[in-house]
Backbone as CSV, one residue per row, in Angstrom:
resi,resn,N_x,N_y,N_z,CA_x,CA_y,CA_z,C_x,C_y,C_z
1,MET,-26.774,23.351,-41.171,-25.766,22.324,-40.840,-26.301,21.239,-40.356
2,GLN,-25.559,20.194,-40.989,-26.170,18.882,-40.867,-25.817,18.437,-39.342
3,GLN,-26.368,17.533,-38.678,-26.158,17.205,-37.224,-24.774,16.404,-37.152
4,SER,-24.096,16.175,-38.077,-22.934,14.902,-38.055,-21.989,15.991,-38.007
5,LYS,-22.198,17.142,-38.586,-21.047,18.533,-38.909,-21.041,19.355,-37.453
6,ILE,-22.162,19.072,-36.525,-22.118,19.953,-35.565,-21.158,19.230,-34.443
7,ASN,-20.034,20.268,-34.234,-19.004,19.660,-33.308,-19.434,19.921,-31.666
8,LEU,-19.006,19.229,-30.861,-19.302,19.293,-29.656,-18.081,19.874,-28.838
9,CYS,-18.093,21.192,-28.487,-16.947,22.088,-28.200,-16.414,21.770,-27.070
10,PHE,-17.330,20.873,-25.934,-16.844,20.575,-24.719,-15.952,19.404,-24.770
11,PHE,-16.165,18.804,-25.928,-15.216,17.463,-26.379,-13.634,18.108,-26.919
12,PHE,-13.806,19.135,-27.535,-12.429,19.645,-28.117,-11.117,19.604,-27.070
13,ASP,-11.504,20.279,-25.971,-10.116,20.207,-25.037,-10.046,18.921,-24.331
14,THR,-9.698,17.881,-24.914,-9.598,16.539,-24.307,-9.023,16.508,-23.056
15,TYR,-7.896,17.174,-22.913,-7.291,16.996,-21.208,-8.421,17.730,-20.316
16,HIS,-9.100,18.758,-20.774,-9.764,19.338,-19.526,-11.133,18.545,-19.272
17,TYR,-11.823,18.150,-20.534,-12.847,17.315,-20.380,-12.606,15.960,-19.554
18,VAL,-11.339,14.989,-19.729,-11.051,14.091,-19.239,-10.713,14.283,-17.691
19,CYS,-10.238,15.438,-17.461,-9.833,15.605,-16.292,-11.345,16.287,-15.402
20,LEU,-12.131,16.929,-15.879,-13.472,17.103,-15.123,-14.160,15.779,-14.982
21,HIS,-14.128,14.621,-15.953,-14.821,13.529,-15.770,-14.279,13.100,-14.792
22,ILE,-13.070,12.815,-14.388,-12.411,12.010,-13.526,-12.673,12.774,-12.066
23,ARG,-12.547,14.123,-12.176,-12.928,14.928,-10.906,-14.206,14.609,-10.507
24,VAL,-15.359,14.699,-11.436,-16.543,14.454,-10.911,-16.821,12.875,-10.036
25,HIS,-16.064,11.942,-10.697,-16.149,10.734,-10.343,-15.490,10.689,-8.858
26,PHE,-13.975,11.108,-8.701,-13.620,10.925,-7.766,-14.170,11.897,-6.424
27,TYR,-14.595,13.118,-6.818,-15.246,13.923,-5.757,-16.888,13.277,-5.263
28,THR,-17.288,12.735,-6.214,-18.683,12.311,-5.709,-18.469,10.826,-4.885
29,TYR,-17.648,10.206,-5.170,-17.303,8.892,-4.302,-16.314,9.018,-3.141
30,ASN,-15.459,9.933,-3.245,-14.648,9.776,-1.979,-14.066,11.566,-1.885
31,SER,-15.219,12.241,-1.726,-14.660,13.686,-1.680,-13.643,13.905,-0.533
32,LEU,-13.938,13.283,0.478,-12.838,13.750,1.591,-11.582,12.956,1.438
33,LEU,-11.398,12.072,0.837,-10.258,11.176,0.785,-9.207,11.443,-0.121
34,PHE,-9.759,11.591,-1.407,-8.981,11.857,-2.750,-8.792,13.280,-2.607
35,ILE,-7.222,13.770,-3.190,-6.973,15.068,-3.513,-6.602,14.862,-5.203
36,TYR,-7.293,15.925,-5.721,-7.260,15.911,-7.177,-6.405,17.271,-7.832
37,TYR,-5.692,16.561,-8.413,-4.348,17.736,-9.066,-4.636,17.375,-10.686
38,SER,-4.632,18.629,-11.435,-4.565,18.815,-12.842,-3.762,20.145,-13.227
39,GLY,-3.115,19.813,-14.524,-2.225,20.846,-14.851,-0.662,20.415,-14.873
40,GLU,0.041,21.227,-14.715,1.596,20.808,-15.067,1.980,20.737,-13.640
41,GLN,1.456,19.597,-12.948,2.069,19.147,-11.581,3.529,18.633,-11.649
42,THR,4.083,18.383,-10.592,5.478,17.925,-10.509,5.332,16.611,-9.571
43,SER,6.054,15.696,-10.255,5.934,14.460,-9.449,7.017,14.303,-8.424
44,LYS,6.631,13.994,-7.284,7.864,14.001,-5.906,8.432,12.787,-6.311
45,ALA,7.823,11.583,-6.706,8.271,10.232,-6.891,9.406,10.365,-8.150
46,SER,9.391,11.102,-9.247,10.252,11.270,-10.292,11.377,12.235,-9.884
47,ASN,11.243,13.015,-8.892,12.006,13.811,-8.678,13.066,13.165,-7.871
48,ASP,12.419,12.456,-6.990,13.425,11.782,-5.890,14.353,10.855,-7.055
49,VAL,13.796,10.298,-7.892,14.430,9.190,-8.884,15.751,10.311,-9.498
50,LEU,15.419,11.340,-9.792,16.201,12.280,-10.615,17.011,12.543,-9.716
51,THR,16.875,12.881,-8.464,17.998,13.145,-7.490,19.068,12.379,-7.201
52,LYS,18.782,11.016,-6.773,19.506,10.000,-6.639,20.396,9.623,-7.863
53,SER,19.615,9.754,-9.356,20.703,9.714,-10.101,21.455,10.662,-10.548
54,ALA,21.134,11.763,-9.997,22.341,12.923,-10.302,23.327,12.710,-9.223
55,LYS,22.907,12.031,-7.922,24.191,11.844,-7.045,25.059,10.630,-7.469
56,ALA,24.491,9.719,-8.321,25.018,8.212,-8.689,25.616,8.723,-9.993
57,PHE,25.301,9.612,-10.996,26.036,9.762,-12.277,26.323,11.034,-12.802
58,GLY,26.207,11.977,-11.583,26.371,13.526,-11.938,25.326,14.626,-12.071
59,SER,25.344,15.624,-11.915,24.460,16.714,-11.786,23.727,17.112,-13.156
60,ALA,24.673,16.405,-14.421,24.033,16.661,-15.516,22.707,16.298,-16.097
61,VAL,22.412,15.016,-15.381,21.013,14.224,-15.554,19.852,14.862,-14.692
62,TYR,20.000,15.902,-14.039,19.089,16.542,-13.177,19.403,18.207,-13.317
63,ASN,18.511,19.034,-13.408,18.338,20.186,-13.154,17.815,20.697,-12.208
64,GLU,18.161,21.414,-11.195,17.461,21.781,-9.871,16.145,22.504,-9.932
65,HIS,16.483,23.564,-11.228,15.193,24.443,-11.449,14.234,23.591,-11.943
66,THR,14.266,22.346,-12.758,13.191,21.729,-13.157,12.261,21.209,-11.905
67,GLY,12.565,20.900,-10.841,11.949,20.181,-9.793,11.206,19.082,-10.216
68,GLY,11.972,18.317,-10.962,11.236,16.736,-11.398,10.530,17.132,-12.300
69,ARG,9.757,16.086,-12.905,8.974,15.767,-14.284,7.743,16.387,-13.915
70,LYS,7.323,17.441,-15.022,5.975,17.958,-14.917,4.844,17.005,-15.461
71,ILE,3.845,17.102,-14.812,2.787,15.824,-15.084,1.354,16.750,-15.370
72,ASP,0.775,16.190,-16.666,-0.593,16.785,-16.432,-1.848,16.533,-15.874
73,LEU,-1.798,15.133,-15.195,-2.885,14.621,-14.263,-2.274,13.875,-13.221
74,MET,-2.661,13.911,-12.312,-1.915,13.154,-11.041,-3.064,13.093,-9.693
75,ILE,-3.063,11.910,-9.538,-3.907,11.655,-8.416,-3.198,11.110,-7.214
76,ARG,-3.431,11.724,-6.080,-2.897,11.527,-4.673,-4.054,11.238,-3.801
77,SER,-3.703,10.431,-2.836,-4.152,10.408,-1.348,-3.404,10.309,-0.636
78,SER,-3.564,11.109,0.725,-3.169,11.013,1.940,-1.616,11.660,1.747
79,GLY,-1.416,12.550,0.388,0.030,12.977,0.124,0.684,12.066,-0.610
80,ILE,0.220,10.812,-1.036,0.906,9.668,-1.532,0.440,9.808,-3.278
81,GLU,1.267,9.811,-3.957,1.102,9.720,-5.408,0.895,8.302,-5.814
82,LEU,-0.593,8.147,-6.541,-1.046,6.900,-6.882,-0.822,6.715,-8.617
83,SER,-0.848,7.873,-9.182,-0.558,7.514,-10.710,-0.822,8.859,-11.505
84,THR,-0.216,8.925,-12.718,-0.025,10.072,-13.720,-0.524,9.736,-15.206
85,SER,-0.847,10.957,-15.824,-1.619,10.504,-17.009,-0.938,11.923,-17.869
86,GLU,-0.940,11.806,-18.989,-0.262,12.811,-20.103,-1.210,13.094,-21.239
87,TRP,-1.225,14.223,-21.652,-1.916,14.786,-22.812,-0.820,15.391,-23.653
88,LYS,-0.877,15.106,-24.927,-0.622,15.887,-26.159,-1.731,16.579,-27.157
89,LYS,-1.488,17.313,-27.626,-2.625,17.929,-28.684,-2.567,17.058,-29.891
90,LYS,-3.425,17.244,-30.655,-3.580,16.403,-31.857,-2.510,16.890,-32.936
91,GLY,-1.927,16.094,-34.001,-0.885,16.314,-34.619,0.095,16.427,-34.609
92,VAL,0.691,15.934,-33.125,2.092,16.108,-32.660,2.849,14.602,-33.177
93,GLY,4.111,14.845,-33.585,4.885,13.970,-34.467,5.084,12.689,-33.652
94,ILE,5.457,11.646,-34.088,5.752,10.387,-33.656,6.679,9.994,-32.595
95,THR,7.692,11.065,-32.788,9.004,11.102,-31.911,8.303,11.896,-30.564
96,THR,7.390,13.077,-30.345,7.009,13.633,-29.522,5.857,12.657,-28.833
97,GLY,5.274,11.738,-29.347,4.118,11.067,-28.507,4.888,9.825,-28.151
98,LYS,6.172,9.284,-28.666,6.873,8.536,-27.769,7.651,8.733,-26.605
99,GLU,8.104,10.138,-26.899,8.696,10.824,-25.520,7.929,10.957,-24.531
100,GLN,6.455,11.329,-24.753,5.412,11.440,-23.839,5.426,10.014,-23.102
101,GLN,5.054,8.984,-24.045,4.866,7.532,-23.436,5.936,7.298,-22.730
102,VAL,7.314,7.156,-23.004,8.253,6.765,-22.159,8.458,7.686,-20.644
103,LYS,7.894,8.971,-20.752,7.783,9.800,-19.649,6.768,9.295,-18.607
104,ASN,5.635,8.955,-19.056,4.750,8.614,-18.322,4.486,7.310,-18.118
105,VAL,5.182,6.137,-18.314,5.675,5.092,-17.965,6.633,5.100,-16.957
106,ARG,7.604,5.920,-17.082,8.526,6.332,-16.078,8.103,6.780,-14.833
107,GLY,7.278,7.642,-15.178,6.713,8.102,-13.872,5.766,7.558,-13.042
108,ASN,5.283,6.503,-13.711,4.107,5.718,-12.924,5.003,4.484,-12.392
109,LYS,6.261,4.207,-12.939,6.780,3.136,-12.436,8.000,3.677,-11.087
110,ALA,7.979,5.276,-10.969,8.703,5.784,-9.626,7.429,5.704,-8.763
111,ILE,6.323,5.729,-8.953,5.234,5.885,-8.299,4.897,4.725,-7.396
112,LEU,5.083,3.903,-8.362,4.742,2.161,-8.006,5.835,2.005,-7.029
113,LYS,7.076,2.097,-7.410,8.230,1.598,-6.484,7.942,2.148,-5.059
114,ASN,7.675,3.209,-5.050,7.336,3.826,-3.525,6.170,3.281,-2.758
115,LEU,5.163,2.796,-3.591,4.036,2.292,-3.107,4.229,0.900,-2.577
116,VAL,4.955,0.156,-3.464,5.614,-1.253,-2.663,6.517,-1.391,-1.755
117,SER,6.989,-0.167,-1.237,8.074,0.076,-0.421,7.348,0.167,1.118
118,LEU,5.725,0.519,1.018,5.131,0.681,2.141,4.755,-0.752,2.799
119,PRO,4.452,-0.944,4.029,4.379,-2.097,4.773,2.932,-2.344,4.146
120,ILE,2.512,-2.923,3.370,1.226,-3.267,2.544,1.250,-4.895,2.870
121,THR,0.096,-5.451,3.316,-0.155,-6.881,3.578,0.265,-7.583,2.370
122,ASP,0.479,-8.987,2.338,0.822,-9.944,1.458,-0.564,-10.064,0.286
123,SER,-1.587,-9.960,1.174,-2.874,-10.098,0.347,-3.307,-9.121,-0.475
124,ASP,-2.865,-8.004,0.031,-3.141,-6.505,-0.807,-2.228,-6.264,-2.121
125,ARG,-0.953,-6.988,-1.752,0.123,-6.414,-2.602,0.099,-6.791,-4.231
126,GLU,-0.561,-7.893,-4.256,-0.570,-8.188,-5.742,-1.639,-7.532,-6.125
127,ASN,-2.353,-6.460,-5.691,-3.499,-5.709,-6.163,-2.932,-4.244,-6.198
128,VAL,-1.627,-4.087,-6.017,-0.905,-2.630,-6.011,-0.345,-2.482,-7.354
129,PHE,-1.026,-2.022,-8.246,-0.252,-1.374,-9.556,-0.697,-0.145,-9.989
130,CYS,-0.022,0.660,-10.919,-0.754,1.825,-11.357,-1.378,1.971,-12.493
131,LEU,-2.344,2.717,-12.668,-3.003,2.656,-13.909,-3.075,4.101,-14.424
132,GLY,-2.409,4.369,-15.433,-2.428,5.527,-16.065,-3.071,5.598,-17.639
133,MET,-2.848,7.011,-18.157,-3.780,7.173,-19.396,-2.645,8.269,-20.322
134,ASP,-2.625,7.615,-21.463,-1.825,8.402,-22.467,-2.652,9.022,-23.827
135,PHE,-2.468,10.445,-23.915,-3.647,10.995,-24.951,-2.894,11.676,-25.979
136,ILE,-3.415,11.639,-27.085,-3.022,12.551,-28.091,-4.012,12.747,-28.895
137,GLY,-4.314,14.249,-28.695,-5.983,14.655,-29.134,-7.127,14.044,-28.457
138,SER,-7.940,13.438,-29.457,-9.014,12.772,-28.532,-9.113,11.344,-28.623
139,VAL,-7.855,10.744,-28.811,-7.682,9.409,-28.742,-6.555,8.960,-27.755
140,GLY,-6.511,7.790,-27.297,-5.351,7.366,-26.210,-5.727,6.136,-25.899
141,TYR,-5.073,5.879,-24.734,-5.164,4.388,-24.171,-4.942,4.616,-22.634
142,MET,-5.018,3.535,-22.098,-5.092,3.124,-20.860,-3.968,2.096,-20.329
143,PHE,-3.168,2.088,-19.462,-1.839,1.316,-19.117,-1.945,1.130,-18.009
144,SER,-1.047,-0.124,-17.651,-0.804,-0.396,-16.152,0.635,-0.401,-16.077
145,VAL,1.326,-0.399,-15.193,2.670,-0.672,-14.540,2.433,-1.604,-13.128
146,TYR,3.139,-2.574,-13.367,2.942,-3.714,-11.902,4.386,-4.045,-11.638
147,HIS,4.743,-4.629,-10.667,5.941,-4.774,-10.187,5.718,-6.624,-10.354
148,LEU,6.825,-7.272,-10.981,6.840,-8.471,-11.053,8.398,-9.323,-11.051
149,ASP,8.575,-9.743,-9.661,9.693,-10.253,-9.216,10.416,-9.000,-9.034
150,ASP,11.771,-8.859,-9.898,12.815,-7.681,-9.653,12.600,-6.668,-10.760
151,ALA,11.318,-6.866,-11.546,11.146,-5.769,-12.571,9.719,-4.990,-12.446
152,TYR,9.849,-4.006,-13.323,8.504,-3.082,-13.459,7.877,-3.464,-14.539
153,VAL,6.913,-3.647,-15.078,6.653,-3.979,-16.427,5.166,-3.217,-16.582
154,ALA,5.104,-2.582,-17.766,4.248,-1.770,-18.380,3.417,-2.650,-19.292
155,SER,1.843,-2.505,-19.235,1.114,-3.356,-19.965,-0.339,-2.466,-20.637
156,PHE,-0.552,-2.627,-21.798,-1.744,-2.043,-22.521,-2.799,-2.762,-21.955
157,VAL,-3.857,-1.964,-21.784,-5.227,-2.131,-20.754,-6.088,-1.914,-21.470
158,ALA,-6.289,-0.720,-22.270,-7.560,-0.691,-23.271,-7.528,0.796,-24.054
159,ASP,-8.111,0.737,-25.352,-8.045,2.011,-26.311,-8.964,3.153,-25.542
160,LEU,-8.641,4.335,-25.620,-9.639,5.272,-25.265,-9.967,6.343,-26.581
161,SER,-11.143,6.727,-26.503,-11.746,7.573,-27.765,-12.773,8.377,-27.168
162,LEU,-12.504,9.939,-27.526,-13.733,10.799,-27.294,-14.084,11.462,-28.143
163,PRO,-15.483,11.335,-28.237,-16.323,11.876,-29.326,-16.143,13.126,-29.630
164,VAL,-15.976,13.447,-31.038,-15.884,14.947,-31.509,-17.207,15.461,-32.213
165,ASP,-18.059,14.572,-32.394,-19.479,14.810,-33.121,-20.564,13.892,-32.422
166,PHE,-21.833,14.456,-32.715,-22.706,13.290,-32.386,-22.857,12.016,-32.596
167,THR,-22.392,11.728,-33.944,-22.285,10.625,-34.280,-21.511,9.274,-33.461
168,GLU,-20.555,9.944,-32.772,-19.532,8.921,-31.987,-20.168,8.807,-30.617
169,LEU,-21.248,9.204,-30.162,-21.533,9.184,-28.824,-21.840,7.978,-28.232
170,GLU,-22.236,7.348,-28.810,-22.673,5.888,-28.925,-21.424,4.780,-28.534
171,ASP,-20.268,4.991,-29.303,-19.192,4.475,-29.191,-18.410,5.131,-28.126
172,PHE,-18.632,6.082,-27.221,-18.138,6.506,-26.334,-18.496,5.658,-24.906
173,VAL,-19.570,4.915,-24.892,-19.919,4.260,-23.786,-18.886,2.885,-23.200
174,THR,-18.064,2.597,-24.296,-16.861,1.573,-23.873,-15.653,2.288,-23.203
175,THR,-15.428,3.614,-23.907,-14.512,4.399,-23.057,-15.091,4.933,-21.713
176,LEU,-16.261,5.430,-21.488,-16.691,5.885,-20.196,-16.911,4.358,-19.015
177,ASP,-16.830,3.316,-19.792,-16.941,2.091,-19.020,-15.625,2.003,-18.246
178,ASN,-14.411,2.192,-19.293,-13.003,2.357,-18.821,-12.453,3.450,-17.786
179,PHE,-13.215,4.707,-18.041,-13.040,5.700,-17.238,-13.373,5.237,-15.726
180,TYR,-14.425,4.063,-15.505,-15.021,3.711,-14.343,-14.290,2.793,-13.720
181,LYS,-13.393,2.008,-14.707,-12.554,1.178,-14.195,-11.260,1.735,-13.439
182,PHE,-10.769,2.842,-14.510,-9.959,3.570,-13.787,-10.194,4.355,-12.241
183,LYS,-11.231,4.738,-12.217,-11.788,5.296,-10.785,-11.764,3.993,-9.704
184,ASN,-12.427,2.901,-10.274,-12.311,1.891,-9.260,-11.017,1.503,-8.806
185,GLN,-9.654,1.137,-9.826,-8.602,0.782,-9.236,-8.245,2.074,-8.325
186,HIS,-8.084,3.041,-8.373,-7.783,4.193,-7.754,-8.305,4.262,-6.258
187,THR,-9.695,3.977,-6.356,-10.428,3.676,-5.031,-9.823,2.426,-4.287
188,ARG,-9.669,1.376,-4.906,-9.173,0.441,-4.417,-7.885,0.427,-3.942
189,LEU,-7.194,1.334,-4.872,-5.549,1.451,-4.179,-5.237,2.302,-3.079
190,GLN,-6.371,3.156,-2.831,-6.182,4.190,-1.957,-6.662,3.661,-0.346
191,LYS,-7.565,2.400,-0.512,-7.950,1.664,0.495,-6.725,0.881,1.129
192,MET,-6.057,0.731,0.412,-4.699,-0.423,0.609,-3.586,0.777,1.094
193,ILE,-3.568,1.798,0.419,-2.264,2.560,0.641,-2.390,3.471,1.945
194,ASP,-3.470,4.176,2.040,-3.666,5.104,3.134,-3.339,4.374,4.659
195,PRO,-3.842,3.150,4.962,-3.329,2.586,6.194,-1.799,2.179,6.301
196,ALA,-1.399,1.571,4.857,-0.154,1.372,5.241,0.754,2.418,5.054
197,TYR,0.575,3.782,4.572,1.293,4.723,4.772,1.165,5.724,6.224
198,ARG,0.193,5.527,6.836,-0.091,5.833,8.420,0.772,4.942,9.318
199,GLY,0.797,3.610,8.756,1.608,2.682,9.498,3.365,3.000,9.223
200,TYR,3.756,3.437,7.974,4.922,3.891,7.758,5.460,5.084,8.414
201,GLN,4.525,6.051,8.549,4.949,7.520,9.153,4.978,7.176,10.665
202,GLU,4.072,6.385,11.456,4.198,5.860,12.683,5.686,5.322,12.842
203,THR,5.861,4.537,12.033,7.064,3.775,12.390,8.387,4.780,12.170
204,GLN,8.203,5.523,11.103,9.458,6.682,11.134,9.420,7.544,12.671
205,THR,8.007,7.901,12.944,8.580,8.857,14.395,8.815,8.068,15.390
206,LEU,8.225,6.968,15.337,9.088,5.837,16.840,10.381,5.811,16.559
207,SER,10.717,5.551,15.312,12.219,5.401,15.268,13.063,6.889,15.577
208,GLN,12.695,7.856,15.270,13.134,8.964,15.822,12.912,9.287,17.012
209,LEU,12.068,8.955,17.945,11.842,8.873,19.366,12.726,8.046,19.994
210,ARG,12.966,6.959,19.506,13.828,5.899,20.212,15.263,6.714,19.982
211,ILE,15.604,6.989,19.002,16.870,7.534,18.630,17.108,8.670,19.764
212,ASN,16.446,9.670,19.732,16.471,10.568,20.737,16.680,10.233,22.125
213,ILE,15.741,9.198,22.623,15.975,8.601,24.151,17.044,8.202,24.220
214,GLN,17.578,7.283,23.171,18.786,6.805,23.302,20.009,7.737,23.420
215,ARG,20.190,8.542,22.949,21.165,9.801,22.868,21.101,10.308,24.214
216,THR,19.680,10.525,24.705,19.754,11.211,25.861,20.190,10.626,27.146
217,PHE,19.879,9.074,26.940,20.475,8.074,28.042,21.831,8.011,28.141
218,ILE,22.327,8.202,26.674,23.927,7.759,26.685,24.619,9.199,27.366
219,GLN,23.961,10.476,26.942,24.668,11.496,27.552,24.564,11.526,29.128
């Protein structure tokens, strides 16, 4: 069998390959800080949006048994969602691909909305954006979702391509470089979000304590 025909079996399942690659990066550089999830996870941010929509427009938009949108790859830090990414197998139709794309962008937009609501410093706020990936088979792309004035904007970042045989390994260097950029953005985001979230939790706790002592004094 010719070398060009020898398939690299560990590249066949692109979802698990990319998840493993990201897991190695995040566990190597931030083993105590990043919590890594893979599989059909539920996004709390998306669930909150669906719940609010149900209250505003009726229960038909939300089925309580779904528990929110299911996510293939989610990255969290200190319990806060930072981004989501999605996969579909090779050969799915255009309609299915577009549905995944919309779901992925909306999920990251919901996450970003939560992030920008935290008490982040003005100097850090411009660097707060979500970076996600969308794959069909062995090809995909990276995209960002950022807050601009009163809108949330999705923007293409880079194409991604995983090798399926030895002849494509050299071209994989560009995708590998983009994986590092993906990791670097989440590391940077983590450093900004973690202290902001701790500050938010402290404020919430103090608010409850003040309410309780005021009620006690009045009684």
